[in-house]
Structure formats: C-alpha cells, structure tokens
VOROZA-787757 format. One record per residue (C-alpha): residue in three letters; chain; x negated, y negated, z negated. Coordinates in Angstrom, 2 decimals, padded with zeros to 5 digits, always signed. Layout:
REM VOROZA-787757
{ALA,A,{X,Y,Z}}
...
END
This chain:
REM VOROZA-787757
{UNK,A,{+000.00,+000.00,+000.00}}
{UNK,A,{-002.84,-002.32,-000.86}}
{UNK,A,{-004.51,-001.64,+002.52}}
{UNK,A,{-001.29,-002.45,+004.33}}
{UNK,A,{-001.04,-005.74,+002.45}}
{UNK,A,{-004.64,-006.65,+003.36}}
{UNK,A,{-004.03,-005.85,+007.03}}
{UNK,A,{-000.86,-007.96,+007.02}}
{UNK,A,{-002.75,-010.91,+005.52}}
{UNK,A,{-005.55,-010.56,+008.09}}
{UNK,A,{-003.05,-010.45,+010.97}}
{UNK,A,{-001.24,-013.48,+009.59}}
{UNK,A,{-004.45,-015.46,+009.23}}
{UNK,A,{-005.58,-014.44,+012.73}}
{UNK,A,{-002.28,-015.50,+014.29}}
{UNK,A,{-002.30,-018.71,+012.29}}
{UNK,A,{-005.84,-019.44,+013.46}}
{UNK,A,{-004.90,-018.84,+017.12}}
{UNK,A,{-001.80,-020.99,+016.78}}
{UNK,A,{-003.81,-023.77,+015.16}}
{UNK,A,{-006.41,-023.55,+017.92}}
{UNK,A,{-003.69,-023.73,+020.57}}
{UNK,A,{-002.11,-026.70,+018.79}}
{UNK,A,{-005.48,-028.41,+018.56}}
{UNK,A,{-006.07,-028.00,+022.32}}
{UNK,A,{-002.58,-029.27,+023.07}}
{UNK,A,{-003.09,-032.26,+020.79}}
{UNK,A,{-006.31,-033.07,+022.63}}
{UNK,A,{-004.53,-033.08,+026.01}}
{UNK,A,{-001.72,-035.19,+024.51}}
{UNK,A,{-004.29,-037.77,+023.40}}
{UNK,A,{-006.00,-037.73,+026.78}}
{UNK,A,{-002.70,-038.35,+028.55}}
{UNK,A,{-001.91,-041.34,+026.33}}
{UNK,A,{-005.21,-042.93,+027.32}}
{UNK,A,{-004.80,-042.00,+030.99}}
{UNK,A,{-001.35,-043.58,+031.03}}
{UNK,A,{-002.71,-046.85,+029.68}}
{UNK,A,{-005.47,-046.98,+032.28}}
{UNK,A,{-003.08,-046.04,+035.09}}
{UNK,A,{-000.73,-048.81,+033.96}}
{UNK,A,{-003.64,-051.21,+034.43}}
{UNK,A,{-004.32,-049.76,+037.89}}
{UNK,A,{-000.74,-050.50,+038.88}}
{UNK,A,{-000.20,-053.84,+037.15}}
{UNK,A,{-003.54,-055.67,+037.21}}
{UNK,A,{-004.10,-058.07,+040.09}}
{UNK,A,{-007.90,-058.16,+040.08}}
{UNK,A,{-009.42,-055.45,+042.29}}
{UNK,A,{-012.53,-055.04,+040.14}}
{UNK,A,{-010.42,-054.54,+037.03}}
{UNK,A,{-008.27,-051.98,+038.87}}
{UNK,A,{-011.35,-050.00,+039.90}}
{UNK,A,{-012.72,-050.05,+036.35}}
{UNK,A,{-009.40,-048.83,+034.92}}
{UNK,A,{-009.17,-046.10,+037.56}}
{UNK,A,{-012.73,-044.93,+036.84}}
{UNK,A,{-011.80,-044.51,+033.18}}
{UNK,A,{-008.65,-042.57,+034.10}}
{UNK,A,{-010.67,-040.35,+036.45}}
{UNK,A,{-013.18,-039.50,+033.74}}
{UNK,A,{-010.40,-038.59,+031.32}}
{UNK,A,{-008.71,-036.43,+033.96}}
{UNK,A,{-011.98,-034.56,+034.58}}
{UNK,A,{-012.42,-033.87,+030.87}}
{UNK,A,{-008.79,-032.88,+030.37}}
{UNK,A,{-008.62,-030.39,+033.26}}
{UNK,A,{-011.66,-028.50,+031.96}}
{UNK,A,{-009.67,-027.41,+028.90}}
{UNK,A,{-008.75,-023.68,+028.78}}
{UNK,A,{-005.07,-024.54,+028.27}}
{UNK,A,{-005.04,-027.15,+031.03}}
{UNK,A,{-003.09,-025.06,+033.51}}
{UNK,A,{-000.41,-023.90,+031.06}}
{UNK,A,{+000.17,-027.44,+029.83}}
{UNK,A,{+003.20,-029.30,+031.17}}
{UNK,A,{+002.32,-032.84,+032.29}}
{UNK,A,{+005.79,-034.38,+032.03}}
{UNK,A,{+004.46,-037.39,+030.11}}
{UNK,A,{+001.79,-038.28,+032.69}}
{UNK,A,{+002.71,-041.60,+034.33}}
{UNK,A,{+001.87,-043.25,+037.68}}
{UNK,A,{+000.49,-039.94,+039.00}}
{UNK,A,{+002.49,-037.69,+041.32}}
{UNK,A,{+002.47,-034.01,+040.37}}
{UNK,A,{+003.55,-031.09,+042.56}}
{UNK,A,{+003.75,-027.46,+041.44}}
{UNK,A,{+004.11,-024.44,+043.71}}
{UNK,A,{+007.03,-022.08,+043.26}}
{UNK,A,{+004.65,-019.14,+042.86}}
{UNK,A,{+003.14,-020.82,+039.80}}
{UNK,A,{-000.42,-020.77,+041.13}}
{UNK,A,{-001.01,-024.32,+042.36}}
{UNK,A,{-000.60,-027.77,+040.85}}
{UNK,A,{-001.66,-030.98,+042.63}}
{UNK,A,{-002.11,-034.45,+041.11}}
{UNK,A,{-002.36,-037.46,+043.47}}
{UNK,A,{-002.33,-041.24,+043.11}}
{UNK,A,{-003.71,-044.38,+044.75}}
{UNK,A,{-005.13,-047.83,+044.19}}
{UNK,A,{-003.61,-050.60,+046.31}}
{UNK,A,{-006.00,-053.52,+046.65}}
{UNK,A,{-005.22,-057.18,+047.15}}
{UNK,A,{-005.67,-056.88,+050.93}}
{UNK,A,{-003.15,-053.97,+050.97}}
{UNK,A,{-005.87,-051.41,+051.63}}
{UNK,A,{-005.56,-048.13,+049.70}}
{UNK,A,{-007.86,-045.56,+048.14}}
{UNK,A,{-006.54,-042.17,+047.07}}
{UNK,A,{-007.46,-039.81,+044.24}}
{UNK,A,{-006.42,-036.35,+043.17}}
{UNK,A,{-007.05,-032.98,+041.58}}
{UNK,A,{-006.01,-029.41,+042.35}}
{UNK,A,{-005.42,-026.75,+039.72}}
{UNK,A,{-005.38,-023.15,+040.96}}
{UNK,A,{-004.95,-019.72,+039.37}}
{UNK,A,{-005.98,-016.74,+041.50}}
{UNK,A,{-004.40,-013.29,+041.56}}
{UNK,A,{-006.61,-012.18,+038.67}}
{UNK,A,{-005.42,-015.08,+036.51}}
{UNK,A,{-008.72,-016.98,+036.76}}
{UNK,A,{-008.36,-020.75,+036.51}}
{UNK,A,{-010.11,-023.19,+038.85}}
{UNK,A,{-009.79,-026.93,+039.33}}
{UNK,A,{-011.10,-029.29,+042.00}}
{UNK,A,{-011.37,-033.04,+042.37}}
{UNK,A,{-010.17,-034.52,+045.66}}
{UNK,A,{-012.39,-037.24,+047.12}}
{UNK,A,{-010.91,-039.52,+049.75}}
{UNK,A,{-013.18,-039.64,+052.80}}
{UNK,A,{-010.84,-041.11,+055.37}}
{UNK,A,{-012.36,-043.11,+058.17}}
{UNK,A,{-012.37,-046.90,+058.11}}
{UNK,A,{-011.07,-046.68,+061.66}}
{UNK,A,{-007.26,-046.36,+061.31}}
{UNK,A,{-007.00,-044.72,+064.73}}
{UNK,A,{-009.38,-041.88,+063.91}}
{UNK,A,{-007.99,-038.40,+063.18}}
{UNK,A,{-010.76,-036.79,+061.11}}
{UNK,A,{-010.56,-033.03,+060.65}}
{UNK,A,{-011.37,-033.11,+056.95}}
{UNK,A,{-010.93,-029.73,+055.29}}
{UNK,A,{-012.69,-029.63,+051.89}}
{UNK,A,{-011.94,-031.35,+048.54}}
{UNK,A,{-015.10,-033.46,+049.04}}
{UNK,A,{-013.79,-034.57,+052.45}}
{UNK,A,{-010.14,-035.13,+051.75}}
{UNK,A,{-007.90,-037.13,+054.07}}
{UNK,A,{-006.27,-038.84,+051.09}}
{UNK,A,{-002.51,-039.10,+050.48}}
{UNK,A,{+000.13,-039.06,+047.78}}
{UNK,A,{+001.85,-035.71,+048.20}}
{UNK,A,{+005.58,-035.73,+047.54}}
{UNK,A,{+006.67,-032.27,+048.71}}
{UNK,A,{+005.14,-028.77,+048.87}}
{UNK,A,{+006.49,-025.94,+051.04}}
{UNK,A,{+005.39,-022.33,+050.66}}
{UNK,A,{+005.04,-019.85,+053.53}}
{UNK,A,{+002.92,-016.74,+054.08}}
{UNK,A,{+000.84,-015.34,+056.93}}
{UNK,A,{-000.31,-011.73,+056.46}}
{UNK,A,{+000.28,-012.05,+052.70}}
{UNK,A,{-001.87,-015.20,+052.57}}
{UNK,A,{-000.01,-018.06,+050.85}}
{UNK,A,{+000.14,-021.25,+052.93}}
{UNK,A,{+001.04,-024.38,+051.00}}
{UNK,A,{+002.31,-027.11,+053.33}}
{UNK,A,{+002.01,-030.63,+051.96}}
{UNK,A,{+004.01,-033.70,+052.96}}
{UNK,A,{+002.35,-036.95,+051.98}}
{UNK,A,{+002.41,-040.72,+052.24}}
{UNK,A,{-000.72,-042.74,+052.96}}
{UNK,A,{-000.93,-046.51,+052.83}}
{UNK,A,{-003.30,-047.93,+055.42}}
{UNK,A,{-003.25,-051.73,+055.37}}
{UNK,A,{-000.90,-054.71,+055.39}}
{UNK,A,{+000.53,-053.78,+058.80}}
{UNK,A,{+000.48,-049.99,+059.09}}
{UNK,A,{+001.31,-047.04,+056.84}}
{UNK,A,{+001.12,-043.31,+057.47}}
{UNK,A,{+002.78,-040.02,+056.65}}
{UNK,A,{+000.95,-036.73,+056.82}}
{UNK,A,{+001.77,-033.05,+057.23}}
{UNK,A,{-001.07,-030.67,+056.41}}
{UNK,A,{-001.59,-027.20,+054.97}}
{UNK,A,{-003.60,-025.95,+052.00}}
{UNK,A,{-005.02,-022.44,+051.59}}
{UNK,A,{-007.58,-020.83,+049.28}}
{UNK,A,{-010.48,-018.78,+050.64}}
{UNK,A,{-012.05,-015.62,+049.18}}
{UNK,A,{-014.17,-017.82,+046.88}}
{UNK,A,{-010.97,-019.43,+045.51}}
{UNK,A,{-011.92,-022.73,+047.16}}
{UNK,A,{-009.21,-024.95,+048.65}}
{UNK,A,{-009.24,-025.56,+052.39}}
{UNK,A,{-007.04,-028.06,+054.20}}
{UNK,A,{-005.99,-027.63,+057.80}}
{UNK,A,{-006.80,-024.29,+059.35}}
{UNK,A,{-005.10,-025.26,+062.63}}
{UNK,A,{-001.70,-024.43,+061.12}}
{UNK,A,{+000.21,-027.00,+063.18}}
{UNK,A,{+000.91,-026.77,+066.89}}
{UNK,A,{+002.09,-029.65,+069.08}}
{UNK,A,{+002.73,-028.51,+072.67}}
{UNK,A,{-000.48,-026.52,+073.30}}
{UNK,A,{-002.73,-028.29,+070.79}}
{UNK,A,{-003.49,-026.63,+067.45}}
{UNK,A,{-004.05,-029.23,+064.74}}
{UNK,A,{-005.29,-029.40,+061.16}}
{UNK,A,{-002.76,-032.08,+060.29}}
{UNK,A,{-000.08,-034.23,+061.85}}
{UNK,A,{-000.50,-037.96,+061.21}}
{UNK,A,{+002.31,-040.44,+061.79}}
{UNK,A,{+001.50,-044.18,+061.88}}
{UNK,A,{+004.20,-046.82,+061.74}}
{UNK,A,{+005.03,-050.32,+060.53}}
{UNK,A,{+004.54,-051.09,+056.83}}
{UNK,A,{+007.99,-052.73,+057.01}}
{UNK,A,{+009.73,-049.56,+058.22}}
{UNK,A,{+010.86,-046.39,+056.46}}
{UNK,A,{+010.15,-042.97,+057.92}}
{UNK,A,{+011.59,-039.68,+056.72}}
{UNK,A,{+009.58,-036.46,+056.74}}
{UNK,A,{+011.27,-033.86,+054.59}}
{UNK,A,{+011.76,-030.12,+054.41}}
{UNK,A,{+015.25,-029.06,+055.42}}
{UNK,A,{+015.70,-025.92,+053.34}}
{UNK,A,{+019.08,-025.16,+054.91}}
{UNK,A,{+017.56,-024.78,+058.37}}
{UNK,A,{+013.98,-023.92,+057.28}}
{UNK,A,{+012.37,-026.76,+059.22}}
{UNK,A,{+010.37,-029.90,+058.49}}
{UNK,A,{+012.43,-032.79,+059.85}}
{UNK,A,{+010.78,-036.02,+061.03}}
{UNK,A,{+012.16,-039.33,+062.19}}
{UNK,A,{+010.91,-039.88,+065.74}}
{UNK,A,{+008.73,-042.98,+065.94}}
{UNK,A,{+008.51,-045.41,+068.84}}
{UNK,A,{+007.67,-049.11,+069.32}}
{UNK,A,{+010.50,-051.62,+069.32}}
{UNK,A,{+009.35,-052.66,+072.80}}
{UNK,A,{+007.51,-050.40,+075.28}}
{UNK,A,{+004.85,-053.08,+075.78}}
{UNK,A,{+003.68,-052.42,+072.18}}
{UNK,A,{+002.87,-048.76,+072.84}}
{UNK,A,{-000.13,-047.73,+070.72}}
{UNK,A,{+000.22,-050.74,+068.40}}
{UNK,A,{+001.52,-048.93,+065.33}}
{UNK,A,{+002.51,-052.04,+063.40}}
{UNK,A,{+005.49,-052.19,+065.81}}
{UNK,A,{+006.50,-048.52,+065.41}}
{UNK,A,{+009.52,-047.29,+063.49}}
{UNK,A,{+012.29,-044.67,+063.61}}
{UNK,A,{+014.34,-044.76,+066.82}}
{UNK,A,{+017.27,-042.76,+065.35}}
{UNK,A,{+016.29,-039.47,+066.95}}
{UNK,A,{+014.68,-036.53,+065.15}}
{UNK,A,{+011.84,-034.09,+065.67}}
{UNK,A,{+010.95,-031.01,+063.65}}
{UNK,A,{+008.28,-028.43,+062.83}}
{UNK,A,{+009.40,-024.79,+062.62}}
{UNK,A,{+007.25,-022.04,+061.08}}
{UNK,A,{+006.71,-019.13,+063.50}}
{UNK,A,{+005.04,-016.82,+060.99}}
{UNK,A,{+001.60,-018.34,+061.50}}
{UNK,A,{+001.94,-022.03,+062.35}}
{UNK,A,{+004.32,-024.94,+062.19}}
{UNK,A,{+005.41,-025.48,+065.81}}
{UNK,A,{+006.61,-028.91,+066.93}}
{UNK,A,{+010.14,-029.26,+068.31}}
{UNK,A,{+011.11,-032.57,+069.90}}
{UNK,A,{+014.47,-034.33,+069.92}}
{UNK,A,{+016.40,-031.82,+067.83}}
{UNK,A,{+020.15,-031.99,+067.32}}
{UNK,A,{+020.90,-034.52,+064.54}}
{UNK,A,{+023.49,-032.10,+063.17}}
{UNK,A,{+020.65,-029.63,+062.57}}
{UNK,A,{+018.34,-032.30,+061.19}}
{UNK,A,{+020.77,-033.61,+058.63}}
{UNK,A,{+021.15,-031.26,+055.71}}
{UNK,A,{+024.90,-031.11,+055.44}}
{UNK,A,{+027.83,-029.94,+057.56}}
{UNK,A,{+028.62,-031.58,+060.86}}
{UNK,A,{+031.07,-034.47,+060.66}}
{UNK,A,{+032.65,-036.98,+063.00}}
{UNK,A,{+030.49,-039.88,+061.82}}
{UNK,A,{+027.28,-038.40,+063.18}}
{UNK,A,{+027.26,-040.32,+066.48}}
{UNK,A,{+027.82,-043.58,+064.61}}
{UNK,A,{+024.99,-042.73,+062.22}}
{UNK,A,{+022.53,-042.36,+065.09}}
{UNK,A,{+023.13,-046.01,+065.91}}
{UNK,A,{+022.66,-047.19,+062.33}}
{UNK,A,{+019.87,-046.78,+059.80}}
{UNK,A,{+017.91,-043.52,+059.68}}
{UNK,A,{+019.75,-040.93,+057.65}}
{UNK,A,{+018.87,-040.49,+053.98}}
{UNK,A,{+020.78,-037.23,+053.73}}
{UNK,A,{+018.05,-034.71,+054.56}}
END
C-alpha cells in the first residue's frame, strides 16, 4: 500500500511538473505576442518610415524567438494583431504574413512558415521579400530566401500523387498607382523545405510558377476560391481605354470573369467563364444587370 502511495505521488508530481512547464512555455509566447502587437501597432500607425522600420525589426526578432519554442506550432495565435495568419485544413502548415507601407506607398513584405511533416517533426522558416524593383518583372522566386512577397488571404489544398499542394491567394501593394494580386503554390520537398511555384499554373500553353495580376490602386479585384464549383475565380482585368494597354494604373475589372481549374496536376486557366458559374450562389434573373454594375462580392 505504501509503494502504491509513493508511485501515485511521483506520478502526480511528474504530471504537475509537465503541466507547469507547458504553462510556462505558453506564458512566454503570450508575453512575446503582447510585445509584438505593440510593435506592429507602431508599424501600422507611425508616419515616419525610419520609425516603422525600427518597430518592424523589433517585431521580427520577437517572432523569430517565439517560433523556436517547442510549443510554437500547437499554440493558437488568435491574439496576434496586424499579422495575417492562414492554417491548412490538414493541420500541417501555418503561414504568417504582413507588410510595411511607406510614405511613398511602396511596400515591403514579411512572413514565416510553420510546418509539421508526416513524422510530426516541426520546422519553421522566415520569408524574405526579394521582389524586383522593376514592377513589370515576373521573377521566378521559389525559396523562402527569395520570396515574391505578399499578404496571403486564402489557402487551397489539392494533391498530386499524394503530394500536398497548398495554393495561396495573396495581395501585394506595389506603389501609389499599381497594386497586385498573386496566385502561387507551395510544396515541401524531401528535406521538408518549402518551395514556391513548381510550374503548377498553366495559361494557354505556358506553365508558370505564379500568376501575377496588376491593376489600378484605385480599383478592387476579386480572386477567390469558389468551393461550390472547385475553381479559383478572377475578375478579368482590362484598361478603361484600349490606348492604355500595358499601363496597369489604368486597369480594373471589366465585369467578366476568368478562372483556374485544377486538372489533378496544375491549375489550368479558363477565360471568360459563365458569370453564373463564377458567382457562388444559384442563378437568378439579376445576373445580367450585375454584369453592368460593380464587380460581384458574392463569390
């Protein structure tokens, strides 16, 4: 009886110690997030570019320290502010992204990826924006150290030969005149390293790492996954006047729709799809009128 009592006490103390350790790690992340939130508030609200950069550098350092923690992947980041967070449905990927907007309306982007492989091993990666200064360049960046840079707002999961393909929809500010939206894919190689691109998009006969859409900073463009029809729907962009072709500050939605459909390996571009397929609700008599009004917000 005495031995049983001793064992019970040891088990209790062991469980208490583990619980206290877990609580301590959680408390540490809680404290980090409070500090990150304050610095990110400065990034958003301060008007001086130098002060914004300094605040962002502090937030970055705290993020690096926080994501090293053993409990970092299990932690829920609901209290993290001014940073967009996406989580995959399979529970293996989490992506953090945010930006600095400078006084001249130029943007820099920042991010991290958390990943758990099939064996339950945790990895994390910092994303470093390496986009070209030339807004017309389409760099084929593929690694975290050469990231195209965007705020991701939607993640779609597909598979090719049992390999998960995470498709990311993102927004990318460019300058005072032009903004961008991006469609690109994310996969993990045999070394558990993230790779963007992989020629997973196909437009006509061209296989692409990513689709980049440039349009006026005064316009609104929709790119969104239509779960009902299993397609990525895009507003079609065109200049307000044909003479402005190629001058993206004059581009905006023209009230027609394009799409990308997954064929089991790639997202294949489909032009000028039926609006009744694009819009994610049942066909109704107002559809023809809607094509002549503002772009639909009902995807």
